[in-house]
DSSP file (Angstrom, degrees, kcal/mol; ACC not computed):
  #  RESIDUE AA STRUCTURE BP1 BP2  ACC     N-H-->O    O-->H-N    N-H-->O    O-->H-N    TCO  KAPPA ALPHA  PHI   PSI    X-CA   Y-CA   Z-CA
    1    1 A M              0   0    0      0, 0.0     2,-0.3     0, 0.0     0, 0.0   0.000 360.0 360.0 360.0 126.5   -5.1    9.2    3.1
    2    2 A N        -     0   0    0     15,-0.1     2,-0.4    16,-0.0     0, 0.0  -0.592 360.0-135.6 -82.0 141.4   -1.8    9.6    4.9
    3    3 A V        -     0   0    0     -2,-0.3     2,-1.2    12,-0.1     3,-0.1  -0.783  10.4-132.2 -95.0 138.1   -0.9    7.2    7.7
    4    4 A D     >  -     0   0    0     -2,-0.4     4,-2.1     1,-0.2     3,-0.2  -0.780  24.0-173.7 -87.3  96.6    0.6    8.6   10.9
    5    5 A W  T  4 S+     0   0    0     -2,-1.2    21,-0.4     1,-0.2    20,-0.3   0.613  78.7  50.3 -70.3 -12.0    3.5    6.1   11.1
    6    6 A H  T  4 S-     0   0    0     19,-0.1    -1,-0.2    18,-0.1    19,-0.1   0.814 133.4  -1.8 -93.9 -35.2    4.5    7.5   14.6
    7    7 A A  T  4 S+     0   0    0     -3,-0.2    -2,-0.2     2,-0.1     3,-0.1   0.543 101.1 100.9-135.6 -13.8    1.2    7.4   16.5
    8    8 A G  S  < S-     0   0    0     -4,-2.1     2,-0.2     1,-0.1    -5,-0.1  -0.221  81.6 -83.4 -76.2 167.5   -1.6    6.2   14.2
    9    9 A P        -     0   0    0      0, 0.0     2,-0.5     0, 0.0    -5,-0.1  -0.477  40.7-160.8 -69.8 140.2   -3.1    2.7   14.2
   10   10 A I        +     0   0    0     -2,-0.2     2,-0.2    15,-0.1    -5,-0.0  -0.990  19.0 162.3-124.6 123.2   -1.2    0.1   12.2
   11   11 A T    >   -     0   0    0     -2,-0.5     3,-1.4     4,-0.0    45,-0.4  -0.732  55.9 -91.0-128.4 177.3   -3.0   -3.1   11.1
   12   12 A R  T 3  S+     0   0    0      1,-0.3    45,-2.4    -2,-0.2    46,-0.4   0.766 126.4  51.8 -62.1 -24.6   -2.4   -5.8    8.5
   13   13 A T  T 3  S+     0   0    0     43,-0.2     2,-0.3    42,-0.1    -1,-0.3   0.461  77.4 120.5 -94.0  -0.9   -4.6   -3.8    6.1
   14   14 A T    <   -     0   0    0     -3,-1.4    42,-2.2     1,-0.1     2,-0.3  -0.496  59.9-138.3 -65.1 121.7   -2.6   -0.5    6.5
   15   15 A A  B     -A   55   0A   0     -2,-0.3    40,-0.3    40,-0.2     2,-0.2  -0.612  13.3-117.2 -84.4 140.0   -1.3    0.4    3.1
   16   16 A L        -     0   0    0     38,-2.6     2,-0.2    -2,-0.3    38,-0.2  -0.512  36.2-171.6 -70.5 143.0    2.2    1.8    2.6
   17   17 A D    >   -     0   0    0     -2,-0.2     3,-1.8    36,-0.1   -15,-0.1  -0.699  43.1 -87.6-126.0-178.9    2.3    5.3    1.3
   18   18 A K  T 3  S+     0   0    0      1,-0.3    -2,-0.0    -2,-0.2   -16,-0.0   0.628 124.9  58.3 -68.3 -10.6    5.0    7.6    0.1
   19   19 A H  T 3  S+     0   0    0      2,-0.1    -1,-0.3   -16,-0.0   -14,-0.2   0.264  75.2 144.2-100.1  10.4    5.6    8.8    3.7
   20   20 A Y    <   +     0   0    0     -3,-1.8     2,-0.3   -16,-0.0    -4,-0.0  -0.200  23.2 178.0 -54.7 136.7    6.3    5.3    5.1
   21   21 A R        -     0   0    0      2,-0.0     2,-1.6     0, 0.0     5,-0.1  -0.984  38.6-117.3-138.6 149.0    8.9    5.3    7.8
   22   22 A N        +     0   0    0     -2,-0.3   -16,-0.0     4,-0.1    -2,-0.0  -0.650  54.1 166.9 -84.1  82.8   10.4    2.5   10.0
   23   23 A T     >  -     0   0    0     -2,-1.6     4,-2.5   -18,-0.2     3,-0.2  -0.450  54.3-102.5 -93.0 167.0    9.2    4.0   13.3
   24   24 A P  H  > S+     0   0    0      0, 0.0     4,-2.5     0, 0.0     5,-0.1   0.853 125.0  56.8 -55.6 -33.6    9.0    2.3   16.7
   25   25 A K  H  > S+     0   0    0    -20,-0.3     4,-2.1     2,-0.2     5,-0.1   0.900 107.1  47.4 -65.7 -40.5    5.3    1.8   16.0
   26   26 A V  H  > S+     0   0    0    -21,-0.4     4,-2.6    -3,-0.2     5,-0.2   0.925 112.5  49.3 -65.1 -45.0    6.1   -0.1   12.8
   27   27 A R  H  X S+     0   0    0     -4,-2.5     4,-2.6     1,-0.2    -2,-0.2   0.904 109.4  52.6 -60.6 -41.3    8.7   -2.2   14.6
   28   28 A Q  H  X S+     0   0    0     -4,-2.5     4,-1.9     2,-0.2    -1,-0.2   0.922 110.5  47.7 -60.0 -45.1    6.2   -3.0   17.4
   29   29 A F  H  X S+     0   0    0     -4,-2.1     4,-1.8     1,-0.2    -2,-0.2   0.943 113.4  47.0 -60.7 -48.4    3.6   -4.1   14.8
   30   30 A L  H  X S+     0   0    0     -4,-2.6     4,-3.0     1,-0.2     5,-0.4   0.852 109.7  53.4 -67.7 -34.4    6.1   -6.3   13.0
   31   31 A L  H  X S+     0   0    0     -4,-2.6     4,-2.0    -5,-0.2    -1,-0.2   0.900 109.8  48.9 -62.9 -39.8    7.4   -7.8   16.2
   32   32 A S  H  < S+     0   0    0     -4,-1.9    -2,-0.2    -5,-0.2    -1,-0.2   0.841 119.5  38.1 -69.3 -32.0    3.8   -8.7   17.1
   33   33 A E  H  < S+     0   0    0     -4,-1.8    -2,-0.2    -5,-0.1    -1,-0.2   0.843 129.0  28.8 -84.8 -36.7    3.2  -10.3   13.7
   34   34 A C  H  < S-     0   0    0     -4,-3.0     3,-0.3     1,-0.2    -3,-0.2   0.621 106.4-118.1-105.7 -16.5    6.6  -12.0   13.1
   35   35 A G    ><  -     0   0    0     -4,-2.0     3,-2.0    -5,-0.4    -1,-0.2  -0.315  44.4 -52.1 100.2 174.1    7.8  -12.8   16.6
   36   36 A A  T 3  S+     0   0    0      1,-0.3    -1,-0.2    -2,-0.1    -5,-0.1   0.668 125.4  65.4 -64.2 -19.3   10.8  -11.8   18.7
   37   37 A S  T 3  S+     0   0    0     -3,-0.3    -1,-0.3    -6,-0.1    -2,-0.1   0.484  74.4 123.9 -83.7  -0.2   13.3  -12.7   16.1
   38   38 A F    <   +     0   0    0     -3,-2.0     2,-0.3    -7,-0.1    -7,-0.1  -0.341  28.4 151.0 -62.0 137.2   12.1   -9.9   13.7
   39   39 A K        -     0   0    0     -9,-0.1     2,-0.2    -2,-0.0    -2,-0.0  -0.948  43.7-109.5-158.0 153.4   14.7   -7.4   12.6
   40   40 A F        +     0   0    0     -2,-0.3     2,-0.3     4,-0.1     3,-0.0  -0.587  35.4 179.8 -79.6 144.6   15.1   -5.2    9.5
   41   41 A D     >  -     0   0    0     -2,-0.2     4,-2.6     1,-0.1     5,-0.2  -0.912  41.3-101.5-136.7 169.7   17.9   -6.0    7.1
   42   42 A R  H  > S+     0   0    0     -2,-0.3     4,-2.5     1,-0.2     5,-0.2   0.895 118.5  49.4 -61.4 -43.6   19.1   -4.4    3.8
   43   43 A A  H  > S+     0   0    0      1,-0.2     4,-2.0     2,-0.2    -1,-0.2   0.913 113.5  46.9 -63.3 -42.0   17.5   -6.9    1.5
   44   44 A F  H  > S+     0   0    0      2,-0.2     4,-2.3     1,-0.2    -2,-0.2   0.911 112.0  50.0 -66.1 -42.8   14.1   -6.7    3.3
   45   45 A M  H  X S+     0   0    0     -4,-2.6     4,-2.3     1,-0.2    -2,-0.2   0.894 109.2  52.1 -63.4 -39.9   14.2   -2.9    3.3
   46   46 A A  H  < S+     0   0    0     -4,-2.5    -1,-0.2    -5,-0.2     4,-0.2   0.901 108.8  50.9 -63.1 -39.8   15.0   -2.8   -0.4
   47   47 A W  H >< S+     0   0    0     -4,-2.0     3,-1.2     1,-0.2     5,-0.3   0.922 110.2  49.3 -63.1 -43.5   12.0   -5.1   -1.0
   48   48 A I  H >< S+     0   0    0     -4,-2.3     3,-0.7     1,-0.3    -2,-0.2   0.916 113.6  46.2 -60.5 -43.0    9.8   -2.7    1.0
   49   49 A K  T 3< S+     0   0    0     -4,-2.3    -1,-0.3     1,-0.2    -2,-0.2   0.342  81.2 104.8 -83.3   7.1   11.0    0.3   -0.9
   50   50 A S  T <  S-     0   0    0     -3,-1.2    -1,-0.2    -4,-0.2    -2,-0.1   0.673  91.1-117.5 -66.1 -16.8   10.6   -1.4   -4.3
   51   51 A G    <   +     0   0    0     -3,-0.7    -1,-0.1     1,-0.3    -2,-0.1   0.350  66.8 138.5  98.2  -7.2    7.5    0.6   -5.1
   52   52 A A        -     0   0    0     -5,-0.3     2,-0.4     1,-0.1    -1,-0.3  -0.459  68.0 -98.5 -68.5 144.0    5.1   -2.3   -5.3
   53   53 A P        +     0   0    0      0, 0.0     2,-0.3     0, 0.0    -1,-0.1  -0.514  59.5 172.3 -66.3 121.2    1.7   -1.6   -3.6
   54   54 A L        -     0   0    0     -2,-0.4   -38,-2.6   -38,-0.2     2,-0.3  -0.900  28.6-151.2-131.6 155.7    2.0   -3.2   -0.2
   55   55 A T  B  >  -A   15   0A   0     -2,-0.3     4,-1.8   -40,-0.3   -40,-0.2  -0.780  38.9-106.9-113.4 167.8    0.1   -3.5    3.0
   56   56 A M  H  > S+     0   0    0    -42,-2.2     4,-2.3   -45,-0.4   -44,-0.2   0.827 122.7  57.9 -64.0 -29.8    1.7   -4.0    6.4
   57   57 A G  H  > S+     0   0    0    -45,-2.4     4,-2.6     2,-0.2    -1,-0.2   0.903 103.7  51.5 -64.3 -41.0    0.3   -7.6    6.2
   58   58 A D  H  > S+     0   0    0    -46,-0.4     4,-2.4     2,-0.2    -2,-0.2   0.902 109.9  50.5 -59.7 -41.3    2.2   -8.1    3.0
   59   59 A I  H  X S+     0   0    0     -4,-1.8     4,-2.3     2,-0.2    -2,-0.2   0.934 111.6  46.1 -65.0 -47.2    5.4   -6.9    4.7
   60   60 A A  H  X S+     0   0    0     -4,-2.3     4,-2.3     1,-0.2    -2,-0.2   0.928 113.3  49.9 -61.1 -45.2    4.9   -9.3    7.7
   61   61 A D  H  X S+     0   0    0     -4,-2.6     4,-2.3     1,-0.2    -1,-0.2   0.889 110.7  49.5 -62.2 -40.2    4.1  -12.2    5.4
   62   62 A E  H  X S+     0   0    0     -4,-2.4     4,-2.6     2,-0.2    -1,-0.2   0.902 109.4  51.2 -67.5 -40.6    7.2  -11.6    3.3
   63   63 A W  H  X S+     0   0    0     -4,-2.3     4,-1.4     1,-0.2    -2,-0.2   0.937 111.6  47.7 -61.2 -44.9    9.5  -11.4    6.3
   64   64 A L  H  < S+     0   0    0     -4,-2.3     3,-0.2     1,-0.2    -2,-0.2   0.904 112.0  50.1 -62.4 -40.7    8.1  -14.7    7.6
   65   65 A R  H >< S+     0   0    0     -4,-2.3     3,-0.9     1,-0.2    -1,-0.2   0.910 111.2  48.9 -62.7 -42.1    8.6  -16.2    4.1
   66   66 A M  H 3< S+     0   0    0     -4,-2.6    -1,-0.2     1,-0.2    -2,-0.2   0.737 114.7  45.3 -69.9 -23.2   12.2  -15.0    3.9
   67   67 A H  T 3<        0   0    0     -4,-1.4    -1,-0.2    -3,-0.2    -2,-0.2   0.077 360.0 360.0-115.0  23.7   13.1  -16.3    7.4
   68   68 A R    <         0   0    0     -3,-0.9    -1,-0.2    -4,-0.1    -2,-0.1   0.405 360.0 360.0-104.8 360.0   11.6  -19.8    7.4
């Protein structure tokens, strides 16, 4: 099932697919999960694109782990 990264619902259980994009909707989700200091950086983006099966919850948790 393809996710609409621009307008569809995004939750902690939303799985990344081959069509994943860093859309405003994704940023909104990550800001709500990680707080106002959230931002993308190259190392974090490389981790997301590594090909491991991930959910949006995994992504939020990893960002928090990396920035504590």
